[in-house]
C-alpha positions in Angstrom: 153.9 30.3 71.9 154.0 31.0 75.7 150.8 30.8 77.8 150.3 32.7 81.1 148.1 31.6 84.0 146.8 34.1 86.6 149.5 32.9 89.1 152.4 33.2 86.6 151.1 36.7 85.7 151.6 37.8 89.3 155.1 36.4 89.5 156.1 37.8 86.1 154.7 41.2 87.0 157.0 41.3 90.0 160.0 40.5 87.9 159.0 43.0 85.2 158.9 45.8 87.7 162.7 45.4 87.9 163.4 45.2 84.2 160.6 47.2 82.5 163.1 50.0 81.6 165.0 47.5 79.4 162.0 45.8 77.8 159.9 48.6 76.3 160.1 49.8 72.7 161.0 46.6 71.0 158.5 44.8 68.8 160.7 42.7 66.6 163.2 40.1 67.9 166.6 39.5 66.3 165.0 36.6 64.5 162.8 39.1 62.6 159.6 37.7 64.2 156.9 40.2 65.0 156.2 40.3 68.8 152.6 40.0 69.6 150.7 39.8 72.9 147.5 37.9 72.6 144.9 38.3 75.3 142.0 35.9 74.8 138.9 34.7 76.7 138.7 31.3 78.5 139.3 28.5 76.0 136.8 26.4 78.1 134.1 29.0 77.7 132.4 27.2 74.8 132.9 25.4 71.5 133.0 28.8 69.8 135.9 29.9 72.0 137.9 26.7 71.4 137.6 27.3 67.7 138.7 30.9 68.1 141.7 30.0 70.1 142.7 27.4 67.4 142.3 29.9 64.6 144.4 32.6 66.4 147.1 30.1 67.3 147.4 28.7 63.8 147.5 32.2 62.1 149.9 33.9 64.5 152.5 31.1 64.3 156.3 31.4 64.1 156.0 29.9 60.6 153.9 32.9 59.6 156.4 35.3 61.1 155.1 35.9 64.6 156.5 35.6 68.2 153.3 35.4 70.3 152.8 35.3 74.0 149.3 34.3 75.1 147.2 34.9 78.2 143.7 33.6 78.9 141.2 35.3 81.1 139.9 32.5 83.3 136.7 34.6 82.8 138.1 37.6 84.8 138.7 40.9 83.0 141.2 41.8 85.7 143.4 38.9 84.4 143.1 40.3 80.9 144.1 43.8 82.0 147.1 42.5 84.0 148.2 40.4 81.0 147.9 43.3 78.6 150.0 45.5 80.9 152.6 42.8 81.2 152.8 42.3 77.4 153.3 46.1 76.9 156.1 46.1 79.4 157.7 43.1 77.6 157.9 45.2 74.5 155.4 43.7 72.1 154.6 45.6 69.0 151.0 44.6 68.7 148.5 43.7 71.4 145.5 41.7 70.3 142.5 41.5 72.6 139.2 39.7 72.8 137.8 41.5 75.8 135.7 39.9 78.5 134.0 43.2 78.9 134.2 46.1 76.5 134.8 48.9 79.1 137.5 49.6 81.7 140.5 49.6 79.4 141.7 53.2 79.9 144.8 52.3 81.8 145.9 49.8 79.1 145.2 52.3 76.4 147.4 54.9 78.1 150.2 52.4 78.6 150.0 51.3 75.0 150.1 54.9 73.9 153.2 55.7 75.9 155.0 52.5 74.6 153.9 52.9 71.0 152.1 49.6 71.0 149.3 49.1 68.5 146.1 47.4 69.7 143.9 45.2 67.6 140.5 44.0 68.9 139.2 40.7 67.6 136.0 38.8 68.1 134.4 41.4 70.4 134.3 45.2 70.3 136.3 47.1 72.9 135.9 50.7 74.1 139.3 52.3 73.4 140.5 55.5 71.8 141.2 55.4 68.0 144.8 56.5 68.3 145.8 53.2 70.1 143.0 50.9 68.7 144.3 50.7 65.2 141.8 48.0 63.9 139.0 45.7 64.9 138.0 42.5 63.3 134.8 41.6 65.1 131.4 40.0 64.9 128.5 42.4 64.5 126.7 41.2 67.6 123.8 43.6 67.2 123.3 42.4 63.6 123.2 38.8 65.0 120.5 39.7 67.5 118.5 41.6 64.8 118.6 38.5 62.6 117.2 36.4 65.4 114.4 38.7 66.3 113.4 39.4 62.7 113.1 35.7 62.1 111.1 35.3 65.3 108.8 38.2 64.4 108.2 36.6 60.9 107.0 33.4 62.7 103.8 35.1 63.6 103.2 33.1 66.8 99.8 33.5 68.5 101.7 34.8 71.5 105.3 35.5 72.4 106.2 34.4 75.9 110.0 34.4 76.0 112.6 33.0 78.3 115.7 35.1 77.7 119.0 33.4 78.8 121.8 36.0 78.7 125.5 35.5 78.3 128.2 36.9 80.5 127.0 40.3 81.5 128.9 43.3 80.0 130.4 41.4 77.0 129.8 42.8 73.6 127.9 39.7 72.6 125.5 39.9 75.6 124.9 43.6 75.4 124.0 43.6 71.8 122.1 40.3 71.5 120.1 41.3 74.6 119.4 44.8 73.3 118.0 43.4 70.0 115.5 41.2 71.9 114.5 43.7 74.5 113.9 46.4 71.9 111.9 44.0 69.7 109.8 42.8 72.7 109.0 46.4 73.6 108.1 47.3 70.1 105.9 44.2 69.5 104.4 43.8 72.9 106.2 40.5 73.5 106.3 39.1 77.0 109.7 38.3 78.4 108.8 35.8 81.1 112.2 35.5 82.5 115.6 37.2 81.8 118.7 35.9 83.6 122.3 35.4 82.8 123.8 31.9 82.6 127.3 33.2 81.7 127.6 31.0 78.7 127.2 27.8 80.8 125.1 24.9 79.7 124.4 23.7 83.3 123.5 27.2 84.5 121.1 27.6 81.6 119.5 24.3 82.4 118.9 25.5 86.0 117.4 28.8 84.7 114.9 27.0 82.5 114.1 24.5 85.3 113.3 27.4 87.6 110.9 28.9 85.1 109.2 25.5 84.6 108.9 25.1 88.4 107.3 28.6 88.6 104.6 27.4 86.3 105.0 30.4 84.1 103.9 29.8 80.5 106.5 30.2 77.8 106.9 29.2 74.1 110.2 30.7 73.1 113.8 30.3 74.5 116.3 32.9 73.3 119.7 31.6 74.5 122.6 33.8 73.7 125.0 31.0 72.8 124.8 27.3 71.7 125.9 25.9 75.1 123.1 27.7 76.9 120.6 26.6 74.3 121.7 23.0 74.9 121.2 23.4 78.6 117.7 24.9 78.1 116.7 22.0 75.9 118.0 19.5 78.5 115.6 21.0 81.0 112.7 20.8 78.5 113.5 17.2 77.8 113.7 16.3 81.5 110.2 17.7 81.9 108.6 16.2 78.8 108.2 19.5 77.0 108.5 19.4 73.2 110.6 21.9 71.3 112.0 22.8 67.9 110.2 22.1 64.7 106.5 21.2 65.4 107.3 21.5 69.1 105.7 23.6 71.9 108.8 25.8 72.5 110.9 27.6 69.8 114.6 27.3 70.4 117.0 30.0 69.3 120.8 29.7 69.8 123.9 31.7 68.7 127.3 30.6 67.5 126.5 27.9 64.9 129.0 25.3 66.0 128.8 22.1 64.0 127.2 20.1 66.9 124.6 22.8 67.2 123.8 22.9 63.5 123.1 19.2 63.8 120.4 20.1 66.3 118.9 22.5 63.9 119.0 20.0 61.1 117.3 17.4 63.2 114.5 19.9 64.1 115.4 19.9 67.8 116.2 23.6 67.5 114.5 26.2 65.3 117.3 28.7 64.6 121.0 29.2 65.2 122.7 32.5 64.4 126.3 32.3 63.4 129.1 34.0 65.3 132.1 33.2 63.2 135.2 32.5 65.4 137.8 32.3 62.7 139.4 35.7 63.2 143.0 34.5 63.1 143.7 34.9 59.4 142.2 38.4 59.5 144.3 39.5 62.4 147.4 38.2 60.8 146.6 40.0 57.6 146.0 43.3 59.4 149.4 43.1 61.2 151.2 42.2 57.9 149.5 45.2 56.2 150.4 47.5 59.0 154.0 46.3 58.9 154.0 47.0 55.1 152.7 50.6 55.8 149.4 49.9 54.2 146.1 51.4 55.3 143.7 49.0 57.1 140.0 49.3 57.8 139.3 50.6 61.2 136.5 48.1 61.7 135.9 44.9 59.7 132.9 42.7 60.4 133.4 39.0 59.7 130.7 37.4 57.5 128.0 35.5 59.3 124.7 33.8 58.6 121.6 32.4 60.3 120.4 28.8 59.9 116.7 27.8 60.1 115.5 24.3 60.6 113.2 24.6 57.6 116.0 25.4 55.2 119.3 24.1 56.6 120.9 21.1 54.6 123.3 18.3 55.4 125.8 20.0 53.2 125.8 23.1 55.4 126.5 21.0 58.5 129.2 19.0 56.8 130.8 22.2 55.6 131.3 23.5 59.2 135.0 23.5 60.0 134.7 24.1 63.8 132.7 23.3 66.9 132.5 19.6 66.4 132.0 19.1 70.2 130.7 21.3 72.9 
């Protein structure tokens, strides 16, 4: 499995300009392996992403019949687009994408259409025409947000003064988790005290919450759009002697349900963690094998996900988590 950095992409693109006419239209090597271009997000983004990378790598292995070239985004969508174009020029048969942002993929779609490359979205939804986007195996990010706000509404708090820490702006996860909260706040008259992106970063989230504390604005809920940002928010609370979680002054909501985060829920440090299942690898491999066999596949398949409450989670649930052991 070959990995591409941003620099190597620039070099390779120059070379490919000379040989593109000889590389399109393949898809299967003489060895019989299925050629796949895999465009993923930054592995260092979070524990969730590390688990996703491992799942994709294991499922799309040579032993399972795949020849995969991999490029990571370095958190820049332009890197993903360049990698996707390169893989199309190299003659992959399938292009699998976890998009940094859902829009802006028209040129890639057109190139794929001309080359006969089939695109599969995984993890995050992508805005692309149906004729080239043959399947998606994704998390239902809006459903995740709806689970969190329904749980929050059921708490019946005397007041709702919410610090909303957003993920990387424009991602499917951020757009839909944010929309769920914003719409619920508007419908219920909740007060969003602060709303700011921390781009999935624990340290940035800590700074966001510290700024709110310094402003002396009252708040009793933190809605952090991933586990790492929830951890950063809690670090700021701890540094200022503010209690949180079960029986605390501030309700903590996170997303992803890494094992380390579920331990926080079990201990009562956090109130709720909504699962975003990263294990898309087997589903993507199954989709490609079905397409190779001429079988019909679902256009969109949502991966199963749950929400974990500090009042009901058990040690068995935490022990059964197979990913996200560390941040």
